[in-house]
C-alpha positions as CSV (number, residue, x, y, z in Angstrom):
1,M,-19.4,25.6,-11.0
2,N,-19.1,25.7,-14.8
3,L,-17.5,23.0,-16.5
4,Y,-17.1,25.1,-19.9
5,S,-15.7,28.3,-21.2
6,D,-18.2,31.6,-21.4
7,F,-16.5,31.8,-24.6
8,A,-18.0,29.8,-27.7
9,P,-15.2,28.6,-29.7
10,R,-13.2,27.4,-26.6
11,R,-16.4,26.0,-25.5
12,S,-17.1,24.3,-28.4
13,R,-13.3,23.1,-28.6
14,Q,-14.1,21.6,-24.9
15,I,-17.3,20.0,-25.7
16,I,-15.9,18.5,-28.4
17,G,-13.2,17.2,-26.7
18,D,-15.2,16.0,-24.0
19,V,-16.9,13.7,-26.4
20,V,-14.1,12.2,-28.0
21,A,-12.5,11.4,-24.6
22,V,-15.9,9.4,-23.8
23,L,-16.0,7.8,-27.0
24,A,-13.0,6.6,-26.6
25,I,-13.2,5.3,-23.0
26,A,-15.9,3.5,-24.2
27,A,-14.4,2.7,-27.0
28,C,-11.1,0.8,-24.5
29,A,-13.9,-0.7,-22.4
30,W,-15.7,-2.6,-25.3
31,L,-11.6,-3.6,-26.5
32,G,-11.2,-4.7,-23.3
33,A,-14.4,-6.5,-22.8
34,T,-13.6,-8.5,-26.5
35,V,-10.3,-8.9,-25.6
36,F,-11.6,-11.0,-22.2
37,Q,-14.5,-13.0,-24.1
38,L,-11.8,-14.4,-26.6
39,L,-9.6,-15.5,-24.5
40,A,-12.5,-17.1,-22.1
41,N,-13.9,-19.2,-24.6
42,L,-10.7,-20.9,-24.5
43,S,-11.7,-22.3,-21.8
44,T,-14.0,-24.6,-23.5
45,F,-11.4,-27.0,-24.6
46,G,-11.3,-27.1,-20.5
47,V,-14.8,-27.7,-19.6
48,Q,-14.4,-30.8,-22.3
49,M,-11.0,-32.0,-20.5
50,E,-12.5,-31.6,-17.3
51,T,-16.2,-33.8,-18.6
52,A,-14.6,-36.4,-20.7
53,G,-12.4,-37.2,-17.6
54,S,-14.9,-37.6,-15.0
55,G,-16.9,-39.8,-17.6
56,F,-13.6,-42.4,-18.0
57,R,-13.1,-42.0,-14.7
58,D,-16.5,-42.6,-13.1
59,T,-16.7,-45.4,-16.1
60,M,-13.7,-46.8,-15.0
61,V,-14.7,-46.9,-11.0
62,E,-18.1,-48.3,-12.3
63,A,-16.5,-51.4,-15.0
64,G,-13.9,-52.0,-11.6
65,T,-16.4,-52.2,-8.9
66,T,-19.2,-54.1,-11.4
67,L,-15.8,-57.2,-12.3
68,G,-14.3,-56.9,-8.6
69,G,-17.7,-58.6,-7.5
70,I,-16.9,-61.8,-9.3
71,P,-15.6,-64.7,-7.2
72,L,-11.8,-65.5,-7.3
73,I,-10.5,-63.2,-10.0
74,G,-12.7,-59.8,-8.8
75,S,-9.6,-58.3,-7.2
76,G,-7.2,-58.9,-9.6
77,I,-9.0,-57.7,-12.2
78,R,-10.0,-54.4,-10.6
79,V,-6.7,-53.4,-10.3
80,P,-6.3,-52.0,-13.9
81,F,-9.5,-50.1,-13.4
82,D,-8.4,-48.3,-10.5
83,G,-5.2,-47.3,-12.5
84,A,-7.4,-46.2,-15.5
85,S,-9.7,-44.0,-12.9
86,N,-7.2,-42.5,-12.0
87,A,-5.9,-41.3,-15.5
88,G,-9.5,-40.1,-15.8
89,R,-9.2,-38.1,-12.4
90,A,-5.8,-36.3,-14.3
91,L,-7.4,-35.7,-17.1
92,Q,-10.1,-34.1,-14.9
93,D,-7.7,-32.1,-12.5
94,A,-5.7,-31.3,-15.6
95,G,-9.1,-29.3,-17.4
96,Q,-9.8,-27.8,-14.8
97,S,-6.2,-26.1,-14.0
98,Q,-6.6,-25.4,-17.9
99,Q,-9.8,-23.4,-17.3
100,V,-8.2,-21.6,-14.3
101,A,-5.4,-20.2,-16.5
102,V,-7.3,-19.5,-19.3
103,S,-9.9,-17.3,-16.7
104,Q,-6.8,-15.7,-15.4
105,L,-5.0,-15.0,-18.8
106,A,-8.6,-13.3,-20.2
107,T,-9.1,-11.2,-17.2
108,G,-5.2,-9.7,-17.2
109,L,-5.3,-9.3,-20.9
110,G,-8.8,-7.7,-20.6
111,V,-8.1,-5.3,-18.0
112,G,-4.8,-4.6,-19.3
113,T,-6.2,-3.7,-22.8
114,A,-8.8,-1.4,-21.4
115,A,-7.1,0.1,-18.3
116,I,-3.7,1.3,-19.9
117,P,-5.6,3.7,-22.4
118,I,-8.1,4.6,-20.6
119,L,-5.5,6.0,-17.8
120,M,-3.8,8.1,-20.9
121,I,-6.5,9.5,-21.8
122,L,-7.3,10.4,-18.2
123,M,-4.1,11.8,-18.0
124,I,-4.2,13.6,-21.0
125,W,-8.0,15.0,-21.0
126,L,-8.8,14.7,-17.5
127,R,-6.5,16.5,-15.6
128,P,-6.2,19.9,-18.2
129,R,-10.4,19.6,-17.7
130,M,-9.7,19.8,-14.0
131,R,-7.9,22.0,-14.1
132,F,-9.6,24.4,-16.1
133,V,-12.6,24.4,-13.9
134,R,-10.5,25.0,-10.8
135,N,-8.6,28.2,-12.8
136,A,-12.4,29.6,-13.9
137,A,-14.0,29.3,-10.3
138,R,-10.8,30.9,-9.0
139,A,-11.3,33.9,-11.8
140,R,-14.9,34.5,-11.2
141,R,-14.6,34.6,-7.5
142,V,-11.6,37.4,-8.0
143,R,-14.0,39.1,-10.5
144,D,-17.1,39.0,-8.0
145,S,-14.7,40.6,-5.1
146,G,-14.4,44.0,-4.7
147,A,-11.0,44.7,-5.6
148,G,-11.3,42.7,-8.7
149,I,-10.6,44.6,-11.1
150,D,-7.6,45.4,-9.9
151,L,-6.5,42.3,-8.7
152,L,-7.3,40.9,-11.6
153,A,-4.8,43.3,-13.7
154,L,-2.0,42.5,-11.5
155,R,-3.0,39.0,-12.2
156,A,-2.5,39.6,-16.1
157,L,0.2,41.6,-15.7
158,A,2.0,39.2,-13.7
159,N,0.7,35.9,-16.0
160,Q,0.2,36.9,-19.1
161,E,2.6,37.2,-22.6
162,I,4.1,40.1,-23.5
163,S,2.6,40.3,-26.6
164,A,-1.0,40.1,-25.0
165,L,-0.2,42.9,-22.7
166,S,1.0,45.2,-25.3
167,S,-2.0,44.9,-27.7
168,V,-4.0,46.1,-24.2
169,S,-1.7,49.2,-23.9
170,P,2.6,49.5,-24.8
171,H,3.2,50.9,-21.3
172,A,0.4,48.4,-19.4
173,M,2.6,48.1,-16.3
174,D,2.6,52.4,-15.7
175,A,-1.3,52.5,-16.8
176,W,-2.3,49.7,-14.3
177,R,0.2,52.0,-11.1
178,R,-2.0,55.2,-12.5
179,G,-5.0,53.3,-12.4
180,D,-6.1,54.0,-15.6
181,E,-9.6,52.6,-15.4
182,T,-9.8,51.6,-19.3
183,V,-6.4,49.6,-19.1
184,M,-7.2,48.0,-16.2
185,L,-10.6,46.9,-17.4
186,A,-8.8,45.7,-20.7
187,L,-6.0,43.5,-18.8
188,A,-8.8,42.0,-16.0
189,R,-10.8,41.2,-19.5
190,L,-7.2,39.4,-20.7
191,E,-7.0,37.2,-17.2
192,L,-10.5,36.5,-17.4
193,K,-10.5,35.6,-20.8
194,S,-7.7,33.2,-20.4
195,A,-9.6,31.4,-17.8
196,G,-12.8,31.1,-20.0
197,V,-14.4,33.9,-17.7
198,R,-16.3,37.1,-19.0
199,L,-15.8,40.2,-17.3
200,D,-19.6,41.3,-17.6
201,Q,-21.4,38.7,-15.9
């Protein structure tokens, strides 16, 4: 399986196109990773909220437990500290929720930023390249078959532009019917060249 044309000018264009496409895909992946990292950094605020809420809750629980041990008034003093510890827990939960939301947003935007342009590049670049590889492989099989020249000449008459056929012979169809070897070789070369394949290989 040949990935590139046998003809230097077309082969050079294909190589340049492949390099550009790969670099573009790499750039899109880098951009997606950068967007993800920038947004993921926003979760620092959520971490701080969670840490602050956890610390505040632990402090209030400890204070309530300590003051709750005072005889007579301990149970009454502990109530506001229990309420404050619940507020700390709410702050902690809010910090965790903020981290989850930021993580989901960062993942979605990061993947979207990379995936959408990469899919477009693949549609624009990869599909024509795969079509070329298939057509070139098919043309080589026909060239190497027993009736290759005759069949390639016929395919040229069916597939090539009128102007290209006229450059081979003003009466290319008549020449093919007569079995004109020179014209048939020229038509076969024309058909193979459109597929990026040389006749004499």
